[in-house]
C-alpha positions in Angstrom: 36.3 -219.3 6.2 39.6 -221.2 5.7 42.7 -220.1 3.8 42.2 -222.5 0.9 38.7 -221.2 0.2 39.9 -217.6 0.3 42.8 -218.3 -2.0 40.7 -220.2 -4.4 38.3 -217.3 -4.9 38.5 -216.0 -8.5 39.3 -212.3 -7.8 42.0 -213.2 -5.3 43.4 -215.7 -7.8 43.5 -213.0 -10.5 45.4 -210.7 -8.1 47.9 -213.4 -7.1 48.4 -214.5 -10.8 49.0 -210.8 -11.8 51.5 -210.4 -8.9 53.4 -213.5 -9.8 53.5 -212.5 -13.5 54.9 -209.1 -12.6 57.6 -210.6 -10.3 58.6 -213.0 -13.1 58.7 -210.3 -15.7 60.8 -208.0 -13.6 63.2 -210.8 -12.6 63.7 -212.0 -16.2 64.2 -208.6 -17.7 66.5 -207.2 -15.1 68.7 -210.4 -15.2 68.9 -210.0 -19.0 70.1 -206.4 -18.6 72.5 -207.4 -15.9 73.9 -210.2 -18.1 74.5 -207.9 -21.0 76.0 -205.0 -18.9 78.4 -207.4 -17.3 79.4 -208.8 -20.7 80.0 -205.3 -22.0 82.0 -204.4 -18.9 84.1 -207.5 -19.1 85.1 -206.6 -22.7 85.7 -202.9 -22.1 87.9 -203.2 -19.1 90.4 -205.2 -21.1 91.4 -201.9 -22.9 93.7 -199.2 -21.7 93.8 -195.6 -22.7 97.5 -195.9 -23.7 96.9 -198.7 -26.2 93.5 -197.7 -27.5 95.0 -195.9 -30.5 96.3 -199.2 -31.8 93.3 -201.3 -30.7 90.5 -199.0 -31.8 89.5 -201.1 -34.8 89.0 -204.1 -32.4 86.7 -202.3 -30.1 84.9 -200.7 -33.0 84.1 -204.1 -34.7 83.0 -205.7 -31.4 80.7 -202.8 -30.6 79.0 -202.8 -34.0 78.4 -206.5 -33.9 76.8 -206.4 -30.4 73.2 -205.5 -30.9 72.8 -204.5 -27.3 75.1 -201.5 -27.6 75.6 -201.0 -31.3 73.2 -198.1 -31.7 74.7 -196.2 -28.8 78.2 -196.9 -30.0 77.5 -195.6 -33.5 76.2 -192.3 -32.1 79.1 -192.1 -29.6 81.7 -192.8 -32.3 80.7 -189.7 -34.2 82.0 -187.5 -31.3 85.4 -189.1 -31.2 88.5 -187.0 -31.9 91.3 -189.2 -33.3 95.0 -188.5 -32.8 97.6 -188.6 -35.5 98.7 -192.0 -34.4 95.5 -193.9 -34.9 96.1 -196.8 -37.3 93.2 -197.5 -39.7 92.9 -200.0 -42.5 92.0 -198.8 -45.9 90.0 -200.7 -48.6 93.1 -202.5 -49.8 94.1 -203.4 -46.2 96.8 -200.7 -46.3 97.4 -198.7 -43.1 96.5 -195.1 -43.0 96.8 -192.5 -40.3 94.1 -190.0 -39.5 95.6 -186.6 -38.5 93.5 -184.0 -36.6 95.6 -182.2 -34.2 99.2 -182.6 -33.2 98.4 -181.7 -29.5 95.8 -184.6 -29.2 97.7 -187.7 -27.9 94.7 -190.0 -27.2 91.3 -190.7 -28.6 89.0 -188.0 -27.1 85.4 -187.3 -27.3 83.6 -184.0 -27.4 80.5 -185.3 -25.5 80.4 -187.0 -22.1 80.1 -190.8 -22.7 77.4 -190.9 -20.0 75.1 -189.0 -22.6 75.2 -192.1 -24.8 75.7 -194.9 -22.2 73.0 -194.3 -19.6 70.0 -196.0 -18.1 67.8 -194.9 -20.9 69.9 -196.4 -23.7 71.3 -199.5 -21.9 68.5 -200.3 -19.4 65.0 -199.0 -19.9 65.1 -199.3 -23.7 65.8 -203.0 -23.5 62.4 -204.0 -22.1 59.0 -202.5 -21.9 59.6 -200.1 -19.0 56.1 -198.6 -19.3 54.7 -202.0 -18.4 57.2 -202.3 -15.7 56.1 -199.0 -14.2 52.4 -199.9 -14.6 52.5 -203.1 -12.6 52.0 -201.4 -9.2 49.1 -199.4 -10.6 47.6 -202.5 -12.2 47.8 -204.4 -8.9 46.4 -201.6 -6.9 43.5 -201.0 -9.4 42.5 -204.7 -9.3 41.6 -204.3 -5.6 38.9 -201.7 -5.8 37.7 -203.3 -9.1 37.0 -206.7 -7.6 35.9 -205.3 -4.3 33.0 -203.3 -5.8 32.2 -206.1 -8.2 31.9 -208.6 -5.3 29.7 -206.1 -3.4 27.5 -205.5 -6.4 27.0 -209.2 -7.0 26.4 -209.9 -3.3 23.7 -207.2 -3.1 22.1 -208.6 -6.2 21.7 -212.0 -4.5 19.8 -210.8 -1.5 16.4 -212.6 -1.3 13.7 -211.1 1.0 11.0 -213.6 0.0 11.2 -215.4 3.3 12.8 -215.2 6.7 15.1 -218.2 5.9 16.1 -216.8 2.5 16.8 -213.4 4.0 19.0 -214.9 6.7 20.8 -217.0 4.2 21.3 -214.1 1.7 22.5 -211.8 4.5 25.1 -214.5 5.5 26.2 -214.8 1.9 26.5 -211.0 1.8 28.8 -210.9 4.8 30.9 -213.6 3.2 31.1 -211.7 0.0 32.0 -208.5 1.8 34.8 -210.3 3.6 36.2 -211.6 0.2 35.7 -208.1 -1.2 37.8 -206.6 1.6 40.5 -209.3 1.3 40.8 -208.6 -2.5 41.8 -205.0 -1.8 44.2 -206.1 1.0 45.8 -208.7 -1.3 46.1 -206.1 -4.2 47.5 -203.4 -2.0 50.0 -205.7 -0.4 51.1 -207.2 -3.8 51.6 -203.7 -5.1 53.8 -202.6 -2.2 55.8 -205.9 -2.3 56.4 -205.4 -6.0 57.5 -201.8 -5.6 60.1 -202.7 -3.0 61.3 -205.8 -4.9 61.6 -203.8 -8.2 63.6 -201.0 -6.5 66.1 -203.4 -5.0 66.4 -205.5 -8.2 66.9 -202.4 -10.3 69.7 -201.2 -8.0 71.5 -204.6 -7.9 70.9 -205.8 -11.5 70.9 -202.5 -13.5 72.2 -199.5 -11.7 75.5 -201.0 -10.3 76.5 -202.7 -13.6 75.6 -199.6 -15.5 77.7 -197.4 -13.2 80.7 -199.6 -13.8 80.2 -199.5 -17.6 79.8 -195.7 -17.6 82.9 -195.3 -15.3 85.2 -197.5 -17.5 84.0 -195.7 -20.6 84.7 -192.3 -19.0 88.2 -193.4 -18.1 88.9 -194.9 -21.5 88.0 -191.8 -23.5 89.1 -188.4 -22.4 86.5 -185.7 -22.6 87.3 -182.5 -24.6 84.9 -179.7 -25.1 84.0 -178.6 -28.7 85.3 -175.1 -28.0 88.7 -176.5 -27.0 88.9 -178.7 -30.0 88.1 -175.9 -32.3 90.8 -173.8 -30.6 93.3 -176.6 -31.3 92.2 -176.7 -35.0 92.7 -173.0 -35.1 96.2 -173.2 -33.8 97.0 -176.0 -36.2 95.6 -174.0 -39.1 97.8 -171.0 -38.1 100.9 -173.1 -38.1 100.1 -174.6 -41.4 99.4 -171.1 -42.9 102.6 -169.9 -41.6 104.5 -172.8 -43.2 102.6 -172.2 -46.4 103.6 -168.5 -46.5 107.3 -169.4 -46.1 107.0 -171.9 -48.9 105.3 -169.3 -51.2 107.9 -166.7 -50.3 110.8 -169.1 -51.2 109.3 -170.3 -54.4 110.9 -167.6 -56.7 114.4 -168.3 -55.4 113.8 -172.1 -55.5 112.5 -171.7 -59.1 115.6 -169.7 -60.0 117.9 -172.3 -58.5 116.1 -175.1 -60.2 116.2 -173.3 -63.6 119.9 -172.5 -63.3 120.6 -176.1 -62.2 118.6 -177.4 -65.2 120.4 -175.1 -67.7 123.7 -176.0 -66.2 123.0 -179.7 -66.1 121.2 -180.2 -69.4 121.4 -177.1 -71.8 125.1 -176.2 -71.4 126.4 -179.7 -72.3 124.0 -179.9 -75.2 125.3 -176.5 -76.6 128.9 -177.5 -76.0 128.4 -180.7 -78.0 126.6 -178.7 -80.7 129.6 -176.2 -80.9 132.0 -179.1 -80.9 130.2 -180.7 -83.8 130.1 -177.5 -85.8 133.9 -176.9 -85.3 134.6 -180.5 -86.3 132.5 -180.1 -89.4 134.2 -176.8 -90.2 137.6 -178.5 -89.8 136.6 -181.3 -92.1 135.2 -178.9 -94.8 138.5 -176.9 -94.8 140.5 -180.0 -95.3 138.2 -181.0 -98.2 138.6 -177.5 -99.7 142.4 -177.6 -99.4 142.3 -180.9 -101.1 140.3 -179.5 -104.0 142.4 -176.3 -104.0 139.4 -174.1 -103.6 138.9 -171.1 -101.3 135.1 -170.9 -101.6 134.6 -172.6 -98.3 137.1 -170.3 -96.6 135.4 -167.3 -98.0 132.1 -168.7 -96.8 133.2 -169.0 -93.2 
């Protein structure tokens, strides 16, 4: 039996077609993941921890517009702790500054970035990983399936009606048994080759680029535990409470000073002007009384 006749057998063709399809699917999907991870790494590595405070809006907009990483970024952004020097634009494009703790100098995260940027969120979720994991099982299962199917068909074609028919049917049985055995061999070899190829492809196209992305994200955002951040907030609250107590304690004295200043600056000049006016009016009335030779006004005052 020649190679061409063996390869043209339908069961073997099915196994070969399935094997080629699995290899193409694996290659295409892993190359897509590699391309996106390299694109993400190329963007992230342009940022430094020192200037991230002023360029956070830039990285935030880019991450949200990138569908490959937007979902992971939105979850990760909720864990970020901003320092008092983070510049943010308001609704009217006015710059505002978000203050959290005076001891936090950089943008920090309360959760390890690897929790959001890992193989599950950036690799396996971007393709049908269940199908990828099932390819070896499918290829292996095709071997016994077609093997027993060929054997069943071959036994069904045995003809004992005559000596010549018996010899011919037995020869066909042996040929079918050979094909049945080769189907299992092809299926098992295809499964082993795919497993080895998939492991190497995953390491080169996915694992290495993912490790670079995770490493640069870890270096860009310092990790601070939730307990430490709460302690920082507690310290900041105590400082503010102390300042508030001093402010409340000094309010009576400040109020007294402000009241005296107000009286001295506003009420005293007004009263002086009023007394001056009354004195002037009294003087005028006296002059009028003298002119009319009447002491009624003098007796009145």
